[in-house]
LUMPA-984472 format. One record per atom (N, C-alpha, C): chain; atom name; x, y, z. Coordinates in nm, 2 decimals, padded with zeros to 4 digits. Layout:
<sites>
SITE  cadena  atomo    east   north      up
SITE       A     CA       X       Y       Z
...
</sites>
This chain:
<sites>
SITE  cadena  atomo    east   north      up
SITE       A      N   01.55  -01.19  -00.75
SITE       A     CA   01.44  -01.26  -00.69
SITE       A      C   01.38  -01.19  -00.57
SITE       A      N   01.26  -01.15  -00.57
SITE       A     CA   01.20  -01.08  -00.46
SITE       A      C   01.16  -01.18  -00.35
SITE       A      N   01.20  -01.15  -00.23
SITE       A     CA   01.16  -01.22  -00.11
SITE       A      C   01.03  -01.16  -00.06
SITE       A      N   00.93  -01.25  -00.03
SITE       A     CA   00.81  -01.20   00.04
SITE       A      C   00.81  -01.24   00.18
SITE       A      N   00.80  -01.14   00.27
SITE       A     CA   00.80  -01.18   00.42
SITE       A      C   00.67  -01.12   00.48
SITE       A      N   00.63  -01.18   00.59
SITE       A     CA   00.51  -01.14   00.66
SITE       A      C   00.55  -01.09   00.80
SITE       A      N   00.49  -00.99   00.84
SITE       A     CA   00.51  -00.93   00.98
SITE       A      C   00.38  -00.90   01.04
SITE       A      N   00.35  -00.94   01.16
SITE       A     CA   00.23  -00.89   01.23
SITE       A      C   00.27  -00.77   01.30
SITE       A      N   00.20  -00.66   01.28
SITE       A     CA   00.24  -00.53   01.35
SITE       A      C   00.18  -00.41   01.28
SITE       A      N   00.24  -00.30   01.32
SITE       A     CA   00.20  -00.16   01.28
SITE       A      C   00.29  -00.12   01.17
SITE       A      N   00.23  -00.09   01.05
SITE       A     CA   00.31  -00.05   00.94
SITE       A      C   00.39   00.08   00.96
SITE       A      N   00.34   00.16   01.05
SITE       A     CA   00.41   00.29   01.07
SITE       A      C   00.53   00.28   01.15
SITE       A      N   00.56   00.16   01.21
SITE       A     CA   00.68   00.13   01.29
SITE       A      C   00.78   00.05   01.21
SITE       A      N   00.75   00.03   01.08
SITE       A     CA   00.85  -00.05   00.99
SITE       A      C   00.96   00.03   00.94
SITE       A      N   01.08  -00.03   00.93
SITE       A     CA   01.19   00.03   00.87
SITE       A      C   01.20  -00.03   00.73
SITE       A      N   01.18   00.06   00.63
SITE       A     CA   01.19   00.01   00.49
SITE       A      C   01.22   00.13   00.40
SITE       A      N   01.26   00.10   00.28
SITE       A     CA   01.29   00.21   00.19
SITE       A      C   01.15   00.28   00.16
SITE       A      N   01.05   00.20   00.14
SITE       A     CA   00.92   00.26   00.11
SITE       A      C   00.81   00.19   00.19
SITE       A      N   00.72   00.27   00.24
SITE       A     CA   00.60   00.22   00.31
SITE       A      C   00.48   00.25   00.22
SITE       A      N   00.40   00.15   00.19
SITE       A     CA   00.28   00.18   00.11
SITE       A      C   00.16   00.22   00.20
SITE       A      N   00.09   00.32   00.15
SITE       A     CA  -00.02   00.38   00.22
SITE       A      C  -00.15   00.34   00.15
SITE       A      N  -00.24   00.27   00.22
SITE       A     CA  -00.37   00.24   00.16
SITE       A      C  -00.45   00.37   00.17
SITE       A      N  -00.43   00.46   00.07
SITE       A     CA  -00.49   00.60   00.07
SITE       A      C  -00.63   00.60   00.02
SITE       A      N  -00.69   00.72   00.04
SITE       A     CA  -00.81   00.74  -00.03
SITE       A      C  -00.78   00.84  -00.15
SITE       A      N  -00.87   00.85  -00.24
SITE       A     CA  -00.83   00.93  -00.36
SITE       A      C  -00.79   01.07  -00.34
SITE       A      N  -00.84   01.13  -00.23
SITE       A     CA  -00.81   01.27  -00.20
SITE       A      C  -00.66   01.29  -00.16
SITE       A      N  -00.59   01.19  -00.12
SITE       A     CA  -00.45   01.19  -00.07
SITE       A      C  -00.44   01.28   00.05
SITE       A      N  -00.54   01.32   00.11
SITE       A     CA  -00.53   01.42   00.22
SITE       A      C  -00.55   01.35   00.36
SITE       A      N  -00.53   01.22   00.37
SITE       A     CA  -00.54   01.16   00.50
SITE       A      C  -00.68   01.10   00.52
SITE       A      N  -00.70   01.02   00.61
SITE       A     CA  -00.83   00.95   00.64
SITE       A      C  -00.82   00.86   00.76
SITE       A      N  -00.89   00.75   00.76
SITE       A     CA  -00.89   00.66   00.87
SITE       A      C  -00.79   00.55   00.85
SITE       A      N  -00.79   00.45   00.94
SITE       A     CA  -00.71   00.33   00.92
SITE       A      C  -00.56   00.35   00.90
SITE       A      N  -00.51   00.28   00.80
SITE       A     CA  -00.36   00.29   00.77
SITE       A      C  -00.33   00.43   00.72
SITE       A      N  -00.42   00.49   00.64
SITE       A     CA  -00.40   00.62   00.59
SITE       A      C  -00.38   00.72   00.70
SITE       A      N  -00.47   00.73   00.79
SITE       A     CA  -00.46   00.82   00.90
SITE       A      C  -00.34   00.80   00.99
SITE       A      N  -00.31   00.67   01.01
SITE       A     CA  -00.19   00.64   01.10
SITE       A      C  -00.06   00.68   01.03
SITE       A      N  -00.05   00.66   00.90
SITE       A     CA   00.07   00.71   00.83
SITE       A      C   00.08   00.86   00.83
SITE       A      N  -00.03   00.93   00.81
SITE       A     CA  -00.02   01.07   00.82
SITE       A      C   00.01   01.12   00.96
SITE       A      N  -00.05   01.06   01.06
SITE       A     CA  -00.02   01.11   01.20
SITE       A      C   00.13   01.08   01.24
SITE       A      N   00.18   00.96   01.21
SITE       A     CA   00.31   00.93   01.25
SITE       A      C   00.42   01.00   01.16
SITE       A      N   00.39   01.01   01.04
SITE       A     CA   00.48   01.07   00.94
SITE       A      C   00.49   01.22   00.95
SITE       A      N   00.38   01.28   01.00
SITE       A     CA   00.39   01.43   01.02
SITE       A      C   00.34   01.51   00.90
SITE       A      N   00.35   01.64   00.92
SITE       A     CA   00.29   01.73   00.82
SITE       A      C   00.36   01.73   00.68
SITE       A      N   00.49   01.68   00.67
SITE       A     CA   00.56   01.68   00.54
SITE       A      C   00.49   01.60   00.44
SITE       A      N   00.43   01.49   00.48
SITE       A     CA   00.35   01.40   00.39
SITE       A      C   00.23   01.47   00.34
SITE       A      N   00.15   01.53   00.42
SITE       A     CA   00.03   01.60   00.38
SITE       A      C   00.07   01.72   00.29
SITE       A      N   00.18   01.79   00.32
SITE       A     CA   00.22   01.90   00.24
SITE       A      C   00.25   01.86   00.09
SITE       A      N   00.32   01.74   00.08
SITE       A     CA   00.35   01.69  -00.06
SITE       A      C   00.22   01.64  -00.13
SITE       A      N   00.13   01.58  -00.05
SITE       A     CA   00.00   01.53  -00.10
SITE       A      C  -00.08   01.65  -00.15
SITE       A      N  -00.08   01.76  -00.08
SITE       A     CA  -00.15   01.88  -00.12
SITE       A      C  -00.09   01.93  -00.25
SITE       A      N   00.04   01.93  -00.26
SITE       A     CA   00.10   01.98  -00.39
SITE       A      C   00.07   01.89  -00.51
SITE       A      N   00.06   01.76  -00.48
SITE       A     CA   00.01   01.66  -00.59
SITE       A      C  -00.13   01.69  -00.63
SITE       A      N  -00.22   01.72  -00.54
SITE       A     CA  -00.36   01.76  -00.57
SITE       A      C  -00.36   01.89  -00.65
SITE       A      N  -00.27   01.98  -00.62
SITE       A     CA  -00.27   02.11  -00.68
SITE       A      C  -00.22   02.10  -00.82
SITE       A      N  -00.14   01.99  -00.85
SITE       A     CA  -00.08   01.98  -00.98
SITE       A      C  -00.14   01.87  -01.06
SITE       A      N  -00.08   01.75  -01.05
SITE       A     CA  -00.12   01.64  -01.14
SITE       A      C  -00.26   01.57  -01.11
SITE       A      N  -00.30   01.58  -00.98
SITE       A     CA  -00.41   01.50  -00.93
SITE       A      C  -00.52   01.59  -00.88
SITE       A      N  -00.56   01.68  -00.96
SITE       A     CA  -00.67   01.78  -00.91
SITE       A      C  -00.80   01.71  -00.87
SITE       A      N  -00.83   01.60  -00.94
SITE       A     CA  -00.95   01.52  -00.91
SITE       A      C  -00.92   01.41  -00.82
SITE       A      N  -00.80   01.40  -00.77
SITE       A     CA  -00.77   01.29  -00.68
SITE       A      C  -00.69   01.18  -00.75
SITE       A      N  -00.63   01.09  -00.68
SITE       A     CA  -00.56   00.98  -00.74
SITE       A      C  -00.65   00.87  -00.78
SITE       A      N  -00.65   00.82  -00.90
SITE       A     CA  -00.75   00.72  -00.94
SITE       A      C  -00.73   00.58  -00.87
SITE       A      N  -00.83   00.51  -00.85
SITE       A     CA  -00.83   00.38  -00.79
SITE       A      C  -00.73   00.29  -00.87
SITE       A      N  -00.64   00.21  -00.80
SITE       A     CA  -00.55   00.12  -00.87
SITE       A      C  -00.42   00.19  -00.90
SITE       A      N  -00.41   00.32  -00.89
SITE       A     CA  -00.28   00.39  -00.92
SITE       A      C  -00.20   00.42  -00.80
SITE       A      N  -00.08   00.47  -00.82
SITE       A     CA   00.01   00.49  -00.70
SITE       A      C   00.10   00.61  -00.73
SITE       A      N   00.14   00.68  -00.62
SITE       A     CA   00.22   00.80  -00.63
SITE       A      C   00.30   00.81  -00.50
SITE       A      N   00.43   00.86  -00.51
SITE       A     CA   00.51   00.87  -00.40
SITE       A      C   00.53   01.01  -00.34
SITE       A      N   00.55   01.01  -00.21
SITE       A     CA   00.59   01.14  -00.14
SITE       A      C   00.70   01.10  -00.04
SITE       A      N   00.75   01.21   00.03
SITE       A     CA   00.84   01.19   00.13
SITE       A      C   00.77   01.10   00.24
SITE       A      N   00.85   01.04   00.33
SITE       A     CA   00.80   00.96   00.44
SITE       A      C   00.79   01.04   00.57
SITE       A      N   00.84   01.17   00.56
SITE       A     CA   00.83   01.25   00.68
SITE       A      C   00.91   01.19   00.80
SITE       A      N   00.85   01.17   00.91
SITE       A     CA   00.91   01.12   01.03
SITE       A      C   00.91   00.97   01.04
SITE       A      N   00.86   00.90   00.94
SITE       A     CA   00.86   00.75   00.94
SITE       A      C   01.00   00.70   00.91
SITE       A      N   01.03   00.58   00.95
SITE       A     CA   01.16   00.52   00.93
SITE       A      C   01.17   00.46   00.79
SITE       A      N   01.15   00.55   00.69
SITE       A     CA   01.14   00.51   00.55
SITE       A      C   01.19   00.63   00.47
SITE       A      N   01.22   00.61   00.34
SITE       A     CA   01.25   00.72   00.26
SITE       A      C   01.13   00.78   00.19
SITE       A      N   01.04   00.69   00.16
SITE       A     CA   00.92   00.73   00.08
SITE       A      C   00.79   00.67   00.13
SITE       A      N   00.68   00.73   00.11
SITE       A     CA   00.55   00.67   00.12
SITE       A      C   00.49   00.66  -00.02
SITE       A      N   00.45   00.54  -00.06
SITE       A     CA   00.39   00.52  -00.18
SITE       A      C   00.24   00.51  -00.15
SITE       A      N   00.16   00.60  -00.20
SITE       A     CA   00.02   00.61  -00.18
SITE       A      C  -00.05   00.54  -00.29
SITE       A      N  -00.14   00.44  -00.26
SITE       A     CA  -00.22   00.37  -00.36
SITE       A      C  -00.37   00.37  -00.31
SITE       A      N  -00.46   00.38  -00.41
SITE       A     CA  -00.60   00.38  -00.38
SITE       A      C  -00.66   00.25  -00.41
SITE       A      N  -00.70   00.17  -00.31
SITE       A     CA  -00.76   00.05  -00.34
SITE       A      C  -00.91   00.06  -00.37
SITE       A      N  -00.97  -00.04  -00.43
SITE       A     CA  -01.11  -00.03  -00.46
SITE       A      C  -01.19  -00.07  -00.34
SITE       A      N  -01.32  -00.02  -00.34
SITE       A     CA  -01.41  -00.06  -00.24
SITE       A      C  -01.47  -00.20  -00.28
SITE       A      N  -01.48  -00.30  -00.19
SITE       A     CA  -01.52  -00.43  -00.23
SITE       A      C  -01.67  -00.42  -00.27
SITE       A      N  -01.71  -00.50  -00.37
SITE       A     CA  -01.84  -00.51  -00.42
SITE       A      C  -01.88  -00.65  -00.44
SITE       A      N  -02.00  -00.68  -00.40
SITE       A     CA  -02.06  -00.82  -00.41
SITE       A      C  -02.11  -00.84  -00.56
SITE       A      N  -02.13  -00.73  -00.63
SITE       A     CA  -02.19  -00.74  -00.76
SITE       A      C  -02.10  -00.71  -00.88
SITE       A      N  -01.98  -00.66  -00.85
SITE       A     CA  -01.89  -00.62  -00.95
SITE       A      C  -01.75  -00.67  -00.92
SITE       A      N  -01.68  -00.74  -01.01
SITE       A     CA  -01.54  -00.79  -00.98
SITE       A      C  -01.44  -00.68  -01.00
SITE       A      N  -01.39  -00.63  -00.89
SITE       A     CA  -01.29  -00.52  -00.89
SITE       A      C  -01.15  -00.57  -00.86
SITE       A      N  -01.13  -00.71  -00.87
SITE       A     CA  -01.00  -00.76  -00.83
SITE       A      C  -00.88  -00.71  -00.91
SITE       A      N  -00.91  -00.68  -01.04
SITE       A     CA  -00.80  -00.63  -01.12
SITE       A      C  -00.75  -00.49  -01.07
SITE       A      N  -00.84  -00.41  -01.02
SITE       A     CA  -00.80  -00.28  -00.96
SITE       A      C  -00.72  -00.30  -00.83
SITE       A      N  -00.76  -00.40  -00.75
SITE       A     CA  -00.68  -00.43  -00.63
SITE       A      C  -00.54  -00.48  -00.67
SITE       A      N  -00.53  -00.57  -00.76
SITE       A     CA  -00.40  -00.62  -00.81
SITE       A      C  -00.31  -00.50  -00.86
SITE       A      N  -00.38  -00.41  -00.93
SITE       A     CA  -00.31  -00.29  -00.99
SITE       A      C  -00.24  -00.21  -00.88
SITE       A      N  -00.31  -00.20  -00.76
SITE       A     CA  -00.24  -00.13  -00.65
SITE       A      C  -00.10  -00.18  -00.62
SITE       A      N  -00.09  -00.31  -00.62
SITE       A     CA   00.04  -00.37  -00.58
SITE       A      C   00.14  -00.35  -00.70
SITE       A      N   00.09  -00.38  -00.82
SITE       A     CA   00.18  -00.36  -00.94
SITE       A      C   00.23  -00.22  -00.96
SITE       A      N   00.14  -00.12  -00.95
SITE       A     CA   00.17   00.02  -00.96
SITE       A      C   00.26   00.06  -00.85
SITE       A      N   00.24   00.02  -00.73
SITE       A     CA   00.33   00.05  -00.62
SITE       A      C   00.47   00.00  -00.64
SITE       A      N   00.48  -00.12  -00.69
SITE       A     CA   00.61  -00.18  -00.72
SITE       A      C   00.68  -00.10  -00.83
SITE       A      N   00.60  -00.06  -00.93
SITE       A     CA   00.66   00.02  -01.04
SITE       A      C   00.72   00.15  -00.99
SITE       A      N   00.64   00.22  -00.90
SITE       A     CA   00.69   00.34  -00.84
SITE       A      C   00.82   00.31  -00.75
SITE       A      N   00.81   00.20  -00.68
SITE       A     CA   00.93   00.16  -00.60
SITE       A      C   01.05   00.14  -00.69
SITE       A      N   01.04   00.08  -00.80
SITE       A     CA   01.15   00.06  -00.90
SITE       A      C   01.20   00.20  -00.95
SITE       A      N   01.11   00.29  -00.98
SITE       A     CA   01.15   00.42  -01.03
SITE       A      C   01.23   00.49  -00.92
SITE       A      N   01.19   00.47  -00.79
SITE       A     CA   01.26   00.54  -00.68
SITE       A      C   01.39   00.47  -00.65
SITE       A      N   01.41   00.34  -00.68
SITE       A     CA   01.53   00.27  -00.64
SITE       A      C   01.51   00.20  -00.51
SITE       A      N   01.39   00.19  -00.46
SITE       A     CA   01.36   00.12  -00.33
SITE       A      C   01.39  -00.03  -00.34
SITE       A      N   01.45  -00.08  -00.24
SITE       A     CA   01.48  -00.22  -00.23
SITE       A      C   01.39  -00.30  -00.13
SITE       A      N   01.34  -00.23  -00.03
SITE       A     CA   01.25  -00.29   00.06
SITE       A      C   01.12  -00.21   00.06
SITE       A      N   01.01  -00.28   00.05
SITE       A     CA   00.88  -00.21   00.04
SITE       A      C   00.78  -00.29   00.14
SITE       A      N   00.72  -00.21   00.23
SITE       A     CA   00.62  -00.26   00.33
SITE       A      C   00.48  -00.23   00.28
SITE       A      N   00.40  -00.33   00.26
SITE       A     CA   00.26  -00.31   00.22
SITE       A      C   00.17  -00.35   00.33
SITE       A      N   00.05  -00.27   00.34
SITE       A     CA  -00.06  -00.32   00.43
SITE       A      C  -00.15  -00.41   00.34
SITE       A      N  -00.25  -00.46   00.40
SITE       A     CA  -00.35  -00.54   00.33
SITE       A      C  -00.45  -00.44   00.27
SITE       A      N  -00.42  -00.39   00.15
SITE       A     CA  -00.50  -00.28   00.08
SITE       A      C  -00.64  -00.32   00.07
SITE       A      N  -00.73  -00.23   00.10
SITE       A     CA  -00.88  -00.24   00.08
SITE       A      C  -00.95  -00.33   00.18
SITE       A      N  -00.87  -00.38   00.28
SITE       A     CA  -00.94  -00.48   00.38
SITE       A      C  -01.00  -00.41   00.50
SITE       A      N  -00.98  -00.28   00.51
SITE       A     CA  -01.03  -00.21   00.63
SITE       A      C  -01.17  -00.16   00.60
SITE       A      N  -01.19  -00.02   00.59
SITE       A     CA  -01.32   00.04   00.57
SITE       A      C  -01.37   00.01   00.43
SITE       A      N  -01.28  -00.04   00.33
SITE       A     CA  -01.33  -00.08   00.20
SITE       A      C  -01.38  -00.22   00.20
SITE       A      N  -01.37  -00.29   00.31
SITE       A     CA  -01.44  -00.42   00.34
SITE       A      C  -01.41  -00.54   00.24
SITE       A      N  -01.29  -00.53   00.18
SITE       A     CA  -01.25  -00.65   00.09
SITE       A      C  -01.23  -00.77   00.18
SITE       A      N  -01.29  -00.89   00.15
SITE       A     CA  -01.27  -01.01   00.23
SITE       A      C  -01.12  -01.04   00.24
SITE       A      N  -01.07  -01.07   00.36
SITE       A     CA  -00.93  -01.08   00.38
SITE       A      C  -00.87  -01.20   00.30
SITE       A      N  -00.93  -01.31   00.30
SITE       A     CA  -00.87  -01.43   00.23
SITE       A      C  -00.86  -01.40   00.08
SITE       A      N  -00.95  -01.33   00.02
SITE       A     CA  -00.95  -01.30  -00.12
SITE       A      C  -00.84  -01.19  -00.14
SITE       A      N  -00.84  -01.09  -00.06
SITE       A     CA  -00.74  -00.98  -00.07
SITE       A      C  -00.60  -01.04  -00.06
SITE       A      N  -00.58  -01.13   00.03
SITE       A     CA  -00.44  -01.19   00.04
SITE       A      C  -00.41  -01.27  -00.08
SITE       A      N  -00.50  -01.34  -00.14
SITE       A     CA  -00.48  -01.42  -00.27
SITE       A      C  -00.44  -01.32  -00.38
SITE       A      N  -00.51  -01.21  -00.39
SITE       A     CA  -00.48  -01.12  -00.50
SITE       A      C  -00.35  -01.05  -00.48
SITE       A      N  -00.32  -01.01  -00.35
SITE       A     CA  -00.20  -00.93  -00.32
SITE       A      C  -00.07  -01.02  -00.35
SITE       A      N  -00.07  -01.14  -00.29
SITE       A     CA   00.04  -01.23  -00.31
SITE       A      C   00.06  -01.26  -00.46
SITE       A      N  -00.04  -01.29  -00.53
SITE       A     CA  -00.03  -01.32  -00.67
SITE       A      C   00.02  -01.20  -00.75
SITE       A      N  -00.03  -01.09  -00.72
SITE       A     CA   00.02  -00.96  -00.79
SITE       A      C   00.16  -00.94  -00.77
SITE       A      N   00.21  -00.96  -00.65
SITE       A     CA   00.35  -00.93  -00.61
SITE       A      C   00.44  -01.04  -00.68
SITE       A      N   00.39  -01.16  -00.68
SITE       A     CA   00.47  -01.27  -00.74
SITE       A      C   00.48  -01.26  -00.89
SITE       A      N   00.37  -01.20  -00.95
SITE       A     CA   00.37  -01.19  -01.10
SITE       A      C   00.43  -01.06  -01.15
SITE       A      N   00.47  -00.97  -01.07
SITE       A     CA   00.52  -00.85  -01.11
SITE       A      C   00.68  -00.85  -01.11
SITE       A      N   00.73  -00.82  -01.23
SITE       A     CA   00.88  -00.81  -01.24
SITE       A      C   00.92  -00.68  -01.17
SITE       A      N   01.01  -00.69  -01.08
SITE       A     CA   01.06  -00.58  -01.00
SITE       A      C   01.20  -00.60  -00.95
SITE       A      N   01.27  -00.49  -00.93
SITE       A     CA   01.40  -00.49  -00.87
SITE       A      C   01.40  -00.48  -00.72
SITE       A      N   01.28  -00.48  -00.66
SITE       A     CA   01.27  -00.48  -00.51
SITE       A      C   01.32  -00.61  -00.46
SITE       A      N   01.40  -00.60  -00.36
SITE       A     CA   01.46  -00.72  -00.30
SITE       A      C   01.36  -00.79  -00.20
SITE       A      N   01.29  -00.71  -00.12
SITE       A     CA   01.20  -00.76  -00.02
SITE       A      C   01.07  -00.69  -00.02
SITE       A      N   00.96  -00.76  -00.04
SITE       A     CA   00.82  -00.71  -00.02
SITE       A      C   00.78  -00.77   00.12
SITE       A      N   00.74  -00.68   00.21
SITE       A     CA   00.70  -00.71   00.34
SITE       A      C   00.55  -00.68   00.36
SITE       A      N   00.47  -00.78   00.38
SITE       A     CA   00.33  -00.75   00.41
SITE       A      C   00.32  -00.73   00.56
SITE       A      N   00.28  -00.62   00.60
SITE       A     CA   00.27  -00.58   00.74
SITE       A      C   00.12  -00.59   00.78
SITE       A      N   00.09  -00.69   00.86
SITE       A     CA  -00.05  -00.73   00.88
SITE       A      C  -00.09  -00.70   01.03
SITE       A      N  -00.20  -00.63   01.04
SITE       A     CA  -00.24  -00.57   01.17
SITE       A      C  -00.28  -00.67   01.27
SITE       A      N  -00.35  -00.78   01.23
SITE       A     CA  -00.39  -00.88   01.33
SITE       A      C  -00.36  -01.02   01.29
SITE       A      N  -00.39  -01.11   01.38
SITE       A     CA  -00.36  -01.26   01.35
SITE       A      C  -00.44  -01.31   01.23
SITE       A      N  -00.56  -01.27   01.22
SITE       A     CA  -00.65  -01.32   01.11
SITE       A      C  -00.59  -01.28   00.97
SITE       A      N  -00.54  -01.16   00.96
SITE       A     CA  -00.48  -01.11   00.84
SITE       A      C  -00.35  -01.19   00.81
SITE       A      N  -00.27  -01.20   00.92
SITE       A     CA  -00.14  -01.27   00.91
SITE       A      C  -00.17  -01.42   00.86
SITE       A      N  -00.27  -01.48   00.91
SITE       A     CA  -00.30  -01.62   00.87
SITE       A      C  -00.35  -01.63   00.73
SITE       A      N  -00.42  -01.53   00.69
SITE       A     CA  -00.47  -01.53   00.55
SITE       A      C  -00.36  -01.52   00.45
SITE       A      N  -00.26  -01.43   00.48
SITE       A     CA  -00.15  -01.41   00.39
SITE       A      C  -00.06  -01.53   00.40
SITE       A      N  -00.03  -01.59   00.52
SITE       A     CA   00.05  -01.70   00.53
SITE       A      C   00.00  -01.82   00.45
SITE       A      N  -00.13  -01.84   00.45
SITE       A     CA  -00.19  -01.95   00.37
SITE       A      C  -00.16  -01.93   00.22
SITE       A      N  -00.15  -01.81   00.17
SITE       A     CA  -00.12  -01.79   00.03
SITE       A      C   00.03  -01.81   00.00
SITE       A      N   00.11  -01.80   00.10
SITE       A     CA   00.26  -01.83   00.08
SITE       A      C   00.29  -01.98   00.08
SITE       A      N   00.20  -02.06   00.14
SITE       A     CA   00.23  -02.20   00.15
SITE       A      C   00.22  -02.27   00.02
</sites>
């Protein structure tokens, strides 16, 4: 049985087997969570991401998919990079957002990770509404069969924390 916990804070300061990065498809760093993970984790993460781009993901990592690298200097063994969808008022992309969580847990299982720290994928520059993102994230984790013992949602501010807490009630 997977335990879901909520933490308000900085995902780059979490101690977990795997930390999930809300990456962009280039895998080469960016803003928000992605930039913070690359900065704190150091050059080893970028080095492995460049190798992935040179081999399997020449056109980038597709939206909704996930791939793992070293965690570099983070207090984790791995970073699982997943590309969330950009929110759209005219197209339902919720299945792609749910896929980010399912695919990240699949990778975590392949790695043998027991604790996984997730950010609120797509809620930053991709502008997914927080309440809806929380609903999708919690449902996806609850509905995914996994050997992960603890899924920890690491939420940057009080508004995000409250949105996720409402989904756990």
